[in-house]
C-alpha positions in Angstrom: -2.4 68.8 69.7 0.9 67.4 68.7 4.3 68.8 69.8 6.3 70.2 66.9 9.2 67.9 67.4 9.8 65.0 69.8 11.9 65.7 72.9 14.6 63.4 74.1 14.4 62.2 77.7 17.1 60.2 79.5 15.0 57.1 80.4 14.4 53.6 79.2 11.1 52.4 78.0 9.4 49.1 77.5 5.9 48.2 76.3 3.7 45.7 78.1 0.4 44.8 76.3 0.5 48.1 74.4 1.2 50.4 77.4 4.5 52.1 77.9 6.6 52.2 81.1 9.3 54.8 81.4 12.2 53.5 83.6 14.2 56.3 85.2 16.8 56.5 87.9 20.5 57.5 88.6 23.2 55.9 86.6 24.1 52.3 87.7 20.8 51.6 89.4 19.9 48.8 87.0 17.5 50.5 84.5 18.8 48.4 81.6 18.9 45.2 83.6 15.2 45.8 84.7 14.3 46.4 81.0 16.1 43.1 80.1 14.2 41.2 82.8 10.9 42.6 81.6 11.7 41.7 78.0 12.5 38.2 79.1 8.9 38.1 80.5 7.4 39.3 77.2 7.7 43.1 77.2 8.9 44.9 74.1 11.9 47.2 74.0 11.1 50.8 73.0 14.3 52.5 74.1 17.3 52.1 76.4 18.9 55.1 78.1 17.1 57.6 75.8 13.7 57.9 74.3 11.9 60.5 72.3 8.6 61.8 73.7 5.8 63.5 71.8 2.1 64.4 72.3 -0.7 62.8 70.3 -4.4 62.9 71.0 -3.8 63.9 74.7 -1.3 61.0 75.3 2.4 61.0 75.8 4.0 58.8 73.2 7.4 57.2 73.6 9.5 56.2 70.7 13.1 54.9 70.3 15.8 57.5 70.0 17.3 57.2 66.5 20.9 56.9 67.8 20.1 53.8 70.0 17.0 52.3 68.3 16.9 48.5 68.9 20.0 48.5 71.2 20.0 47.5 74.9 23.1 47.7 77.1 23.6 44.4 78.8 26.1 44.8 81.5 29.3 42.8 80.9 28.2 42.0 77.3 27.8 45.4 75.7 25.2 47.0 73.4 23.1 44.1 71.9 20.4 44.3 69.3 16.8 43.6 70.3 13.5 43.8 68.4 12.1 47.2 69.0 8.6 48.7 69.1 8.2 51.9 67.2 6.1 53.8 69.7 3.8 53.3 72.7 1.6 55.5 74.8 3.2 56.0 78.2 1.0 54.7 81.1 3.5 54.6 84.0 6.8 56.0 85.2 9.0 53.7 87.3 11.8 55.4 89.3 14.6 53.2 90.7 15.3 54.9 94.0 17.2 53.7 97.0 14.8 55.7 99.2 11.6 54.2 97.8 8.9 53.8 100.4 8.1 50.3 101.7 4.4 50.8 101.1 2.3 53.2 99.0 -1.5 53.8 99.0 -1.4 55.4 95.6 1.0 56.3 92.9 2.7 59.7 92.9 1.7 61.9 89.9 4.3 63.5 87.6 3.8 65.8 84.7 5.7 65.4 81.4 4.8 67.6 78.5 1.7 68.7 80.3 0.4 65.1 80.7 -0.2 63.7 84.2 1.3 60.3 84.7 1.4 57.9 87.6 4.9 57.4 89.1 6.0 54.5 91.4 9.4 54.3 93.1 11.1 50.9 93.5 14.2 50.1 95.4 16.7 48.9 92.7 18.1 45.9 94.7 14.7 44.6 95.8 13.6 41.4 94.0 11.7 40.5 91.9 11.7 43.9 90.2 10.2 42.9 86.9 7.2 41.4 88.6 6.8 44.6 90.7 6.8 46.7 87.5 4.1 44.5 86.0 2.0 44.8 89.2 2.5 48.6 89.4 1.3 48.9 85.8 -1.7 46.7 86.5 -2.7 48.6 89.7 -1.5 52.2 89.0 -0.9 52.6 85.3 -3.1 54.6 83.0 -5.7 52.5 81.1 -6.0 53.0 77.3 
């Protein structure tokens, strides 16, 4: 069952091998910088700072917000154009969180639009964050 209209969510989103990763956290924690690092490693931009979410065939689908489609904020350089993927099923939520645990045995679960999604918290200043996102997607992300 599809939602009547996509809902905006303040989050970034990238696609890795056809699976979406929502990137959330407080302002200034490095969401856009993390997206940029992942794009540098081969991910595709879906949206920066705001994405639209809808339901399709039991999956949460992320697509670019029309006001910021194809734009990524690169600190000190401004809003820059990037190739942009039109949509992707969301497989994982990453939260940039200063209080992220050092170890986890399993991902937390979060519900968006009635869909249960794995969620992993990462400390924003820990390095290498892009590799940690890729590992979190591999180990905890939904498989499609």
